[in-house]
N, C-alpha and C positions, 0 to 999 in steps of 0.2 A: 504494500500500500504506500503510495507516495505521500510526501509531507502535506501536499495540497489536499489530497483526498482525506487524510486523517483530520486536517483542520475543518474541512467541510462536514465530515461526519460528526465531529465534536460539536460543531456549531448547530447542526440539525438536532442532535440530542439535547443540547441546551435549550433550543427553541421549543422542542417538544415538552421538555420538563417545565419550561415557563408557562406553556399553554395549559399543562396539567394543573399547575399551581393556580393559574388564573381561573380555571374551571372550578376547582375546589372552593375558591373563595366566593363563588356565586351560589353555593349550596349551603344548607344548614340543616342540622338534625337537632330538634328540640324535644326533650323528654318531659313528660308530665306524669303525675301519679294517677290521675283519674282519666278514664276514657269516656267520651260522650255516650249517652244512651242512644241518641240519634243525632241528626245534624240540622234540626229545625230550631233556631233560637226563639222563634215566636210561639212555641207550644210546649215549653218545658222549663222547669226551674233549675235544671242542672247547670252548674257553673262551667263545667268542662266544655259545653257547647260553645259558649261565648269565648272561652279561653282559646279555642282553635280558630273560630270563625269571625269574631268581632274585628271589624276594620279590614282584616285580611281578605275575607270573601264577601261579607255583607256590610252594607253601610246604611246609615239613616239620614234624615234631613240634617241633623246636627251630630256631632261626635265628641267624645271625650279625648283629651290629650293626656299624656303621661303625668302632667302636673295637676290634673283634675279640672282644668279649664274646659269650657264648652265652646266649640268653634264650628263654623259652617262645615257641612258635609255635602250631601247631595243637593242641599239648598245653598246657593252661593250667597244669598241675602234674604232679608225678610222685612216686611213693614208691619207694624202693630197699630191698630186703630186707637184713637184717643181713649175709648172706653175700655181698652184692654181685652176686647172680646174677639176681634178678628185678626188672625195672623195670615198675612199674604206671603207665601214663600215663592221665591224666584229660583228655579232649578238650574243646575249646571247644564250647559248645552253639550250635545254630542255624547251623552252617556249611554252605553249599551250594557245589557246583561251579558253574562259569559256565553250564552247561547246565541248571541248576535241580535237579539230583539232590543228595540229601543226602550230606554227607561224614560218615562214622561209622567205628566200629572195624573194620568189614568192609573198608573201603577201606585202612585202615592195614595190616591183615593182607595184603590183596592186594598192596599196594605192596612190602612188605618180603619177602614170599614170592617175588614176581616178581624182585626185585633179587638174591636169593641163590639162585635156582633154578639147577640144573645147566646149563641152556641160556641163562642170563641173558646179555644183551649189555651189562650195566652196566660202564662203564669202570673203576669203583672197587668192583668186586664184593667186594674184600677188606674193605671197610667193614662188611660184613654177615656175615663169616665166623664171628664169635663168637656169632651168634644160633643158639639151639637150637630154640626154638619161639616162635610168635606166637599168642596165644590171645585170642579175643574174650570178654571178661567180660560186657559189656553194650554197647549201642550207643555209649556214651560212655566206655568203659573198655577198654583193651587191655593185656594182660600179656605182656611179652617176657622170656623166660628165656634167659640166656646159657650157653654151654658152660663158661665160666670168667669170672672178673671182668675187666672192661675199663674201665680208668680214662679212656678217651677216648670212651666210648659216646655220651654226650650231645653231645659235640663232633662225632662222626661223623654223628649224626642231623641236624646242621645243614648238611651239605654239599648242594650242588645235586643230587647223584646220589641223595639220599635223600628227595626230595620225594614227597608223597602224590598218587597218581593214581587214577583210577577205572576199573574194568573196562568201564564203559559207553562210554568215550571213548578207550580205549587204542589201538584199531586205527588211528585217524587222528591220533595224537599228533604225528607228525613234521611234519604240515602244518597241523593244526588243534589246537593245544594247549589243553586245558581244565583249568584249575586252580581254586584257591580264593582266589587273591590279589586285591589291591586293584584290579587292572586286568585287563580281558578282552582276549583276542586278537581283532583285527578282520580284518586282511588282511596278506598278505605278497607284495609284488611282488619276486620274486627278482632279484638284481642291482641293486636300487635301495633299497627301504625296507620297513619293517614298522610297522603301526599298532596301537596299543592304545587302549582307552577305559576310563574309570572304571567299576568294577563297582558298580552301584547297590545291590546286595544284599550288599556286603562285610560280614563279621561283625565286623571290627575298626574302628579309627578310619579314617574315610573320607579318602582323599588329597585335597589341594587341586586337583591337576591333573585336568582332565576328559579330555584327550586327549594322547597322546604318540606321536610319530613317531620311529622309529630310521632314520637314513639310513646307508648303507654307502659309505664313500669310501676306497678302498684307496690311492690315489696321494697321497703327502705334499704335493706341489705343489697338487693339487686341494683337499686338506684345508685348507691355508693360505688359498687363495682363498675357500673357502666360509665360513670363520670371519671373514675380513676383510670380506667382503661382507655379513655378518650373515644369510646364508642359513640358518645353523643357530644354535641358541641355546647349545648345549653341544657340545664335542668331547671325548669321554671317551677317555683314552689317546691324546692328540694325538701323531701319528707323526713330527713334524718338530721335535725339541727345539731345533734351531738357531733356530727362529722365536720361541721363548718370550720372550726379552727384548723383542722388538717388541710382543708382546701385553701384557707387564707394564708397558710405558711408555704404553699406550693406555688412557685412562680408561673406554672402552667395555667393557673386559674385566676379568676376574679370572683369575688363574692359580693353580691348586692343584697343588702337586707333593707327592705323598704316597708312602708306602712300599707295597710289595706283598708277597705271599707268593711272588712269582715268581722262583724260582731259575733264572737263565738259564745253560744249560749247552751245551757242545759234547758232545753225547751220542755215545758210542762203542759200536759193536756188539761186545760182549765175546766173542761166540762166532765172529765172523768173523775168520779169519786175515788179517793178523798181529796183530790186536787181542786175540786170546786170550792173548797174551804180555804180562804186566804191565809188562815193561821198555819195550815199544812204547807202551803207554798212558802210562807215566811220561814217555817222550820227547815224546809229544804235549803233555802238560801243561807241560813245561818250554820248549816251543817257543812258547808263547802269552804274549803281553804283554797282560795284562788291562786295564791302564790305557790302553793304546793303543786297545783296542777300545771302552772306555767313552768315551774322548775322541773317537775317530774316528767311531763309529757313533751314540753317544748324546749327544755334545757335553757330556760330563762328568756326565750324569745316570745314576747307578748306583753301587752299593756293591760293591767286590770281595769275592768269597767263595772259600773254599778247600775247601768241602764243601757238601753239599746241605741247607742250613739257613739260615733267615732271620736276619740280623744283629740285628734288633730283638727276637728271642726271648730271654728271660732265660737259656735253656740253651745259647745259641750259644757256640761256641768258635772263635777265629780261627786257621785253619789255612792261610791264604794263603801263608805263608812256606814251607810244605812243597812247594809246586808253583810256586815263583817262576820268573820269566822267566830262562832260562839256556840259550841256543841251543847253546853248546859242550857242556854236560852232555847236552842232548837228542841231539846227534850221537853222543856217546860211548855213550849207552844204545842207540841204534839199531845201532851197530857191535857192541856186546855181544850184541844180540839177533839178529845175523846179517843186518842190513840197512844195512851201511855205505854202500851206494849208494842208499839210500832205497827207496821203493815208491810205488805208485799206489793211490788209493782214490777214493771218491765223497763228496761233501759236499752233502747234500740241504738246500735252504733253503726253508722255508715263507714266506708273504707278509710277516710283520711286519718293520718297518724294522730292529729289532735283529738279525734273522736275515739279511736280504738285505745290509744294510750291514756287519754284523759278519762275515758269511761271506766277503766280499771281503778283509777285513783278515786274517782267520784263514788263508785260503788262501795269502796272500802270506807270512805268518809261517811256515807249515808248509813252504812251498817253500824257505825259507832253510835248513832243516835236511835237505832232500832228500825230503820227502813231497809228492808231487804230488796235490792234491785236485781232482778234476773237479767243478765247481760245477753242480748240477742244481736249477734253480728249479722248485718245485712249488706248486700251490694246496693249500689245506687238505684238500680231499677226497682228492687224490692222496697227500698226506703221511700221512693217516690210513690209507689203503689199503696203500700200499707200505712205509712206514716203521713206523708204529705197529702196524698189524696184520700186515703181511707180513714185517717185520724184514729187508727187502731194502735194506740201506744199509751204508755204512762209518761215516760221520760225519753228524751233522745238528745243527742249532742250534734249540733250543726253550726257551721259558720255562715252567717248571712252576708254575702259579699256584694250585694246590690248597693249602689250609692245612696246614702242618706234615706234609708228605707223605713224610718220609724212609722210611716203611714200604714204599714202592714198591721199595726195594732188596732187600726180602725176597721178591720175587716173581720167580723164575727165568724165568718166561715173559713178563715185562714186556719192552718192545721193545728195551732195551739189554742184556738177557739176562745179568744178573749173578747168578751162582749161588754163594752162600757159606753153607753150613749154619750156621756160627757166627753170622753176622749174622741169619739167619732165627730161630735159637734166641733171640738177644738180643731181637728184636722180639716174639717170643712171650712172653717174660718181661716185657717192657715193658707189653704189653697187659694183663697180669694185675696190674700194680703200680699202686697208687693213692697211695702216699706220695710227695709232691712232690719231696723231696730225692733219694730213690732214682730217681725218674723222670729227674730232671736228670742224675744221674750216668750212667744208662744211655744217655740221649740223647747225651751228650758222648762216650761210648765208641763209639756208633754213628757219629757224625760222623767220629771218628778212623779207624774201621775202613774206611769207604769212601774216605777220603782216602788211607790207606795202600795200598789196592788200586788207586788211580787209576782208579776205575770210569769216570768221565767227566772231561771238562775243565770244571772249575767256574769260571765266568766272573764274573758279577755278579748282585746282587739288582736286579730291574727296578724302576726308578722309575715312578711313575704320574702323568703330567702331564695335567691337565684344564684346558681353556680354556673359559670360560663368560662369558656376558654379565653385566655388573656387577650386575644386579638379581635374580639367581637365588641362592637360599639352600637349604640342606638337602642339598646334594650330598655324597657321600662323598669325603673327601680321600684317605684311605688305602684300601687294598683288601685286607681280611682274607680275602676270597674274591672270585672273579670275579663282579662284579655292578655294574650301574648302577641302583641302588635309587632309584626315583622316589617311594616311598611318603611321604616327608617333604619333598619338594621343592616350593618355591613361589616366586613372584615378590614382590619387595618393592614 
């Protein structure tokens, strides 16, 4: 081989290697602990659906950014009438769904009418309750008239439950989601992974990534092994916080520990005896040592809460002292309620580590005051069927990751079945109020009201640890809504 040939060959190999490196840097593998039960964000409460699809595949009129702000989405702008009742949205031009059909005002009307219909399966149907009519003005303009002013309307339209879908593809949405986002759905191998690819016809700024694979790894030990072996590039919501110091000390990785909107609660079935007695619910609250749960289940990652509200919200009021750990007070309350010898109940635990690990600790704490909680481990599909929809439970542990969702306590048919007309009236008034100071005062009253009624055992605000390879940037640190938004992610 001549010197020239050797140089040419070496050059070709170098170019090929460089092309391979460039190719690798436009792909990413993201691991998550939970797998979606299906792929329709408009008909289920499962966080994992939004984690994969929010912003990536589906978009709404408005959207959340990583800092929690609400910005234009499929609506590039809007006008609000002086009385606050009519929102006129001006849609982005040239938007198509992934199947090539045009996204226009008719699709917005279809989506919102479907979400608020009498037979709607939307898990957050209350978001749309204030809508009176949705009118198509022209293909790029839609007018939404409200029954009454709603200071959270633009915020509500940013939820994953409010994304815009099309009638042409709605029948198959649970297995073949067709949205307008920067990534298109490719394939879902249930029990293993889901693939997305860059949408070449995306109306907005094109993402750097060309392909994204979501892998579902439920077991914390397997999660640790996958990250250490670099089989995945990112593990969003890493389920074994005890391993985070090891990753922090390893230069191959970066560890992001952010806040969430995830109020983690010991949910109580308020209509199931003996939990229909406020003294029993109060006894449960005083039997719980929050810090022991945070330390034992989350290795210190989590912020104690005494009501259903995120501590980072400016309207938050600290009510943890009202339900402090006091086993003797718990026993006294049980005795006053007629349960001096305690009672038996069930404790349904979905798959996340905070639930399974925390549930073991809580069951032991309840046993100390005479409450025997039978632990029943369930998968998410079972939890949604038996607990969330069927209301067939005594206690359960779940993290509510929806943004500023204290309004769920105004829904008597919600799974923990709290029915307080005064609270419902307060939420109605809050929805009509736009003055920030008045809203803050109302929100603080609402927090105190559900704390006084000991509706649930309020545990902690869920931390959100992400472990990623050192060269990745653009990931969300905090989680203002359930999302692994890949639209701004790239490799250094």
